[in-house]
C-alpha positions in Angstrom: 76.1 113.7 76.9 77.0 110.8 79.0 80.4 110.5 80.9 83.0 108.0 78.8 83.4 104.9 80.8 86.1 105.1 83.5 87.6 101.7 82.9 88.0 102.3 79.2 88.8 106.2 79.4 92.7 106.8 77.6 95.1 109.0 79.4 97.1 111.3 77.3 101.2 110.9 76.8 101.4 114.4 78.1 100.0 113.3 81.3 101.9 109.9 81.5 105.4 111.2 81.0 104.5 114.6 83.8 103.2 111.2 86.3 106.5 110.1 85.3 109.0 113.2 86.2 107.3 112.3 89.4 109.2 109.4 90.5 111.7 110.7 89.1 112.0 114.4 90.9 111.0 112.2 94.2 114.0 109.6 93.4 116.8 111.9 92.8 116.0 113.4 96.5 115.3 109.7 97.8 118.5 107.5 96.3 121.1 109.7 96.9 120.6 108.8 100.5 120.2 105.0 99.4 123.0 104.8 97.7 125.4 106.9 99.1 124.3 107.9 102.8 125.5 105.0 104.9 128.9 105.3 103.1 129.1 108.9 104.0 128.4 108.1 107.7 131.4 105.7 107.5 133.9 107.8 105.1 133.3 111.0 106.4 131.6 111.6 109.4 133.8 108.7 110.9 130.7 106.7 112.3 131.2 102.8 112.9 128.8 101.0 110.5 126.3 100.1 113.1 125.7 103.7 114.0 124.4 103.6 110.5 122.4 100.8 110.7 120.9 102.5 113.6 120.2 106.0 112.3 118.6 104.0 109.2 116.5 101.9 112.0 115.2 104.7 113.6 114.6 106.8 111.0 112.6 104.9 109.0 110.4 103.4 111.4 109.6 106.8 112.6 109.0 107.3 108.5 107.0 104.6 108.6 105.0 106.2 111.4 104.5 109.1 109.5 102.9 107.4 105.8 100.0 106.2 108.2 99.9 110.0 109.9 99.3 111.0 106.4 97.3 108.8 105.2 95.0 109.6 107.9 94.9 113.6 106.7 94.3 113.2 103.5 91.1 111.0 104.3 90.5 113.0 106.5 90.4 116.1 104.2 86.6 117.5 103.7 87.1 120.7 102.0 88.6 120.4 98.7 89.5 123.2 96.1 90.4 123.6 92.9 94.3 122.4 93.3 92.4 118.7 93.7 93.3 116.5 97.3 97.0 115.1 96.8 98.6 117.9 94.7 99.0 119.9 97.4 100.7 117.3 99.3 103.0 116.7 96.5 104.2 120.6 96.4 104.2 122.3 99.3 106.4 119.5 100.9 108.9 118.8 97.7 110.8 122.4 99.3 111.8 121.1 102.9 111.9 117.3 101.4 115.1 118.8 99.1 116.8 121.1 101.7 116.5 118.3 104.3 118.4 115.3 101.4 121.2 118.9 100.7 121.7 118.6 104.6 122.1 115.3 105.7 125.2 114.8 103.8 126.7 118.4 105.6 130.1 116.4 107.6 130.7 118.6 111.0 133.7 118.5 113.5 131.1 117.6 116.4 131.5 114.5 118.7 130.8 111.3 117.4 127.5 111.3 120.0 126.4 115.1 118.6 127.1 113.8 114.6 125.0 110.7 115.9 122.9 113.0 116.9 122.0 115.1 114.1 122.4 112.7 111.3 119.3 110.9 113.0 117.4 114.1 113.1 118.2 115.0 109.9 116.9 111.4 108.5 113.8 111.8 110.6 112.8 115.1 108.9 113.7 114.3 105.5 111.5 111.3 106.5 108.4 113.4 107.4 108.1 116.0 104.6 108.8 113.1 101.9 106.2 110.9 103.5 103.9 114.2 103.1 104.6 114.8 98.9 105.4 110.7 98.0 102.3 109.1 99.8 100.1 111.8 98.4 102.0 111.2 94.6 101.2 107.9 95.3 97.6 108.0 96.2 96.4 110.1 93.8 96.3 106.8 90.9 92.4 105.9 92.3 91.7 109.2 91.6 93.6 109.4 88.0 92.0 106.8 86.0 89.6 103.6 87.0 90.7 101.8 83.6 93.2 99.1 84.9 95.5 98.7 81.8 95.7 102.5 82.6 97.2 102.2 85.8 99.3 99.5 84.6 100.7 102.1 82.3 100.7 104.5 85.2 103.1 102.3 86.9 105.4 101.6 84.3 106.0 105.1 83.8 106.1 105.6 87.4 109.2 102.9 87.5 110.6 104.7 84.5 110.7 107.9 86.6 112.2 106.0 89.3 114.3 103.9 87.6 115.9 106.5 85.5 116.3 108.4 88.8 118.6 105.5 90.4 120.4 105.6 86.9 121.1 109.1 87.3 121.7 109.1 91.2 124.2 106.0 90.2 125.7 107.1 86.6 126.9 111.1 88.4 126.6 111.2 91.9 130.4 110.1 92.5 131.6 111.5 89.5 130.4 114.9 90.6 131.7 114.7 94.4 135.2 113.1 93.1 135.7 116.6 91.3 136.2 118.1 94.2 139.5 116.1 95.2 140.5 118.8 97.3 137.4 118.4 100.1 135.4 115.2 99.9 133.0 116.9 102.3 131.9 119.9 100.3 131.7 117.1 97.1 129.1 115.3 99.1 127.3 118.5 99.3 127.3 119.5 95.8 126.3 116.6 94.7 123.3 116.1 96.8 122.2 120.2 96.1 122.3 119.1 92.0 120.4 116.5 92.5 118.2 117.9 94.9 117.5 120.6 92.6 116.3 118.8 89.9 113.3 116.9 91.9 112.4 119.3 92.9 112.1 121.1 89.1 110.3 117.6 88.6 107.9 117.4 91.1 107.2 120.9 90.0 106.4 119.3 86.6 104.3 116.5 88.1 101.7 118.7 89.8 101.1 120.7 86.5 100.7 118.0 84.5 98.5 115.5 86.2 94.7 115.1 86.3 92.7 114.9 89.3 89.6 112.7 87.9 87.8 111.2 90.4 87.2 112.1 93.7 84.5 111.4 95.7 82.2 113.9 96.9 80.7 112.9 99.8 78.9 115.1 102.0 80.4 115.4 105.7 77.9 113.1 107.4 78.3 110.9 105.9 82.6 110.4 105.7 83.5 107.2 107.5 85.7 108.4 110.5 89.5 108.3 110.3 89.4 105.0 112.7 86.8 103.0 110.4 88.7 104.4 107.3 92.4 102.5 109.0 90.1 99.9 110.7 89.3 99.0 106.6 92.9 98.1 106.3 92.5 94.5 108.2 89.4 93.7 105.9 92.3 93.7 102.7 93.1 90.6 102.2 94.6 91.6 98.9 96.6 94.8 100.6 98.4 92.2 103.4 99.3 89.6 101.6 101.0 92.8 98.9 102.7 94.2 102.1 103.9 90.8 103.0 105.6 90.5 99.8 106.8 94.1 98.5 108.6 94.1 102.9 110.7 91.3 101.3 111.2 92.5 97.8 112.0 96.2 98.9 114.1 94.8 101.7 116.0 92.7 98.8 116.6 96.0 96.4 117.8 98.4 98.9 120.4 95.7 100.6 121.5 95.7 97.2 121.9 99.2 96.5 123.1 100.1 100.1 126.0 97.6 99.5 127.0 97.6 95.8 129.6 100.7 96.4 131.1 98.6 99.2 131.7 95.2 96.2 132.9 97.5 93.8 135.4 99.4 95.7 136.8 96.5 97.9 135.6 92.9 96.4 135.9 93.7 92.2 139.0 96.9 93.3 137.2 99.7 91.1 135.2 102.1 92.4 135.1 103.3 88.9 132.9 100.7 87.9 129.5 101.8 89.7 129.2 104.1 86.7 129.7 101.6 84.0 126.9 99.4 86.5 124.3 101.6 86.8 124.5 102.9 83.2 124.1 99.0 82.5 121.3 97.4 85.3 119.4 100.6 84.6 119.1 100.0 81.8 118.2 96.7 81.8 114.9 98.3 84.0 114.4 100.8 81.9 113.4 97.8 79.0 111.5 96.1 81.6 109.8 98.7 82.5 108.8 99.2 78.4 107.9 95.6 78.2 105.2 95.4 81.3 102.1 96.5 79.9 102.2 94.2 77.3 103.2 91.6 79.4 100.6 92.0 82.1 98.1 92.9 78.9 98.9 89.2 77.9 99.6 87.1 81.3 98.3 89.2 84.1 99.7 91.1 86.8 100.2 88.4 89.0 102.1 86.2 86.3 104.2 88.8 85.7 105.1 90.1 89.2 106.3 86.1 89.3 108.2 85.8 86.6 110.7 89.3 87.2 110.9 87.5 90.6 112.7 84.3 89.4 114.5 85.7 87.1 115.7 88.4 89.7 116.5 85.1 92.1 118.1 83.8 88.8 120.4 86.8 88.4 121.3 86.6 91.9 122.4 83.1 91.9 124.3 83.9 89.1 126.3 86.2 90.5 126.9 84.7 94.1 129.2 82.4 92.1 130.5 83.5 89.1 130.9 87.5 90.0 134.0 88.0 90.5 135.0 90.0 87.5 133.6 93.6 86.4 131.5 92.0 83.5 130.1 89.1 84.9 129.2 90.9 87.7 127.6 93.6 85.5 126.3 91.1 83.0 124.3 89.3 85.8 123.1 91.8 87.6 121.7 93.3 84.4 119.6 89.8 84.6 118.7 90.3 88.0 117.9 93.8 87.9 115.5 93.6 84.8 113.8 91.1 86.9 113.1 93.6 89.6 111.5 96.0 87.0 108.3 94.0 86.5 108.2 93.8 90.7 108.8 97.0 91.3 106.5 98.4 88.6 103.5 96.0 89.4 103.8 97.3 92.9 102.5 100.0 92.5 99.8 98.8 89.3 98.9 96.3 92.3 98.2 98.8 95.4 95.2 100.5 93.2 93.2 97.6 92.9 93.1 97.2 96.2 91.5 100.7 97.2 89.2 99.3 95.1 88.4 96.3 96.5 88.8 97.8 100.5 85.8 99.9 99.2 84.2 97.3 97.4 84.5 94.8 100.6 83.6 97.5 103.3 81.7 100.4 101.7 84.5 102.6 102.4 86.5 104.2 100.0 90.5 105.5 101.6 93.0 106.2 99.2 94.9 107.6 101.8 94.8 105.1 104.6 95.0 102.1 102.2 98.0 103.7 100.0 100.0 104.4 103.6 99.0 101.3 104.8 101.1 100.1 101.9 104.5 102.3 102.2 104.1 101.4 106.0 105.2 98.4 105.4 108.2 99.7 102.7 109.5 101.8 105.2 109.8 98.9 107.4 111.5 96.8 105.2 113.3 100.4 104.0 114.6 100.2 107.2 115.4 96.7 108.2 117.9 97.0 104.6 119.3 100.0 106.2 120.0 98.5 109.3 121.1 95.1 108.4 123.9 96.4 106.1 125.4 98.4 108.7 125.4 95.9 111.6 126.4 92.9 108.9 129.2 95.2 108.0 130.8 95.0 111.3 129.9 91.7 111.6 132.1 90.4 108.7 134.7 92.8 109.9 134.4 95.9 107.6 137.5 98.7 108.0 137.1 101.4 105.9 139.8 102.6 102.7 141.6 99.6 103.5 141.9 96.0 102.1 139.6 93.7 103.3 139.6 90.3 104.9 138.8 87.2 102.6 136.1 86.4 105.4 134.8 90.4 104.7 134.8 89.2 101.1 132.7 86.7 101.8 130.3 87.9 103.5 130.0 91.1 101.3 128.8 88.6 98.7 126.4 87.0 100.8 125.0 90.9 101.9 124.7 91.3 98.7 123.7 88.9 96.1 122.1 85.6 98.9 119.6 87.6 101.2 118.3 89.5 98.4 118.0 86.4 96.2 116.1 85.0 99.4 113.8 87.1 100.5 112.7 87.3 96.5 111.9 83.5 96.6 109.9 84.2 99.8 108.0 86.9 97.9 107.9 84.7 95.1 105.9 82.1 97.2 103.6 84.6 99.3 102.2 86.1 96.1 101.6 82.8 94.5 99.7 81.4 97.2 97.9 83.7 99.1 97.4 86.8 96.3 93.5 86.4 94.8 92.7 89.4 93.0 92.9 89.1 89.4 91.9 91.2 86.1 88.4 89.4 86.1 87.7 89.8 89.8 89.2 93.7 89.5 86.4 94.3 86.3 83.4 92.8 88.1 84.8 94.6 91.6 84.7 98.4 89.8 81.2 96.9 87.6 80.0 96.3 91.3 80.7 99.8 93.0 79.4 101.9 89.7 76.1 99.9 90.2 76.1 100.9 94.1 77.1 104.6 93.7 77.5 107.7 91.0 81.2 107.5 90.0 81.5 112.2 90.0 84.4 113.1 87.3 86.3 116.8 88.2 
């Protein structure tokens, strides 16, 4: 009996749900740091804002390198057991990720130098283990399905999980923290512990529910060297373009997330607005995520990606000029976040396509190296997104827990709206002009690879 065509094989709803739980879990542990760690540094550890920026910069550059190391480790595996090539990394790394995510929110009475060094070390350890877990998770897509529409579905489920994780962190973290009025520092620890534990459970469900089907069983003596796998990255124009665009979009997205707590507290004078804003804006992202598969089927990935960037930029422009009330801020933020849904979802759908492109172009299949080459750009952008707000908060004269000057408030508005808008437009120009891997060419590539060798299902 012949094997089913990999280009038409459908995945079950249960497996897609399990896949989405993976990014839900990882984002429950990641977003508590993205959203609240800078504020914890400035308000609980009494660090100058630029110290927090430097910590983010150093730690994120370090984890960019650990992403590349993870790719090398994945591609260097020669003997793959029954548990699969990628899932053992996800399972075993998730435990230290949860532990270090919580430990980052412990307040101490050490000197500023010691507190800074300890915070940097914890952030670096978190990044190391998160790389092992999350890079293996993302690199697994080509092993799950060859069907481009199913990859778009997985990307939508992944983005749905990520959005739900971000929504839960936006809505739930600060209410838990504020429940400990007598000990704000303890509130941070308890909130981090709850979200990390839930994230750990989700990662376990993902490992149990997802199946690795397509793994090269190339004999050891035919395996490409690590250096050849790494060098194959530089012969992959679609990946280079995608990395550059993603450098802009992720930096823009993270800048918005890091600064929204300051905007709500000091510009709108309503810190409680964060829960409502998180609920509605993340709801807008979920609506966008649900529309991704249909939009891709009708218009193609690149067109949908560019449309999302334009919607995103429009929402930020509207917010800068008219988002000075809570209602308008939430409304315009929903427009911007609706646009990000298409961009962030398709980032994950486009990366597996570049894996197949690399194999077609060079004869080397290196899921780990390609994926982590991509996440390297994400970590660089995350480093900049963590560094710039901390530095710019200092430059615009931010002082914690007091009324801000008009100059500082204007600076906050520029940082949270104009900078992300400009980066989104740069990404749109980059993808529009230079990304050439469309649907028709992808189908040709897959068919050509299939003629060169037999795909072995697991």
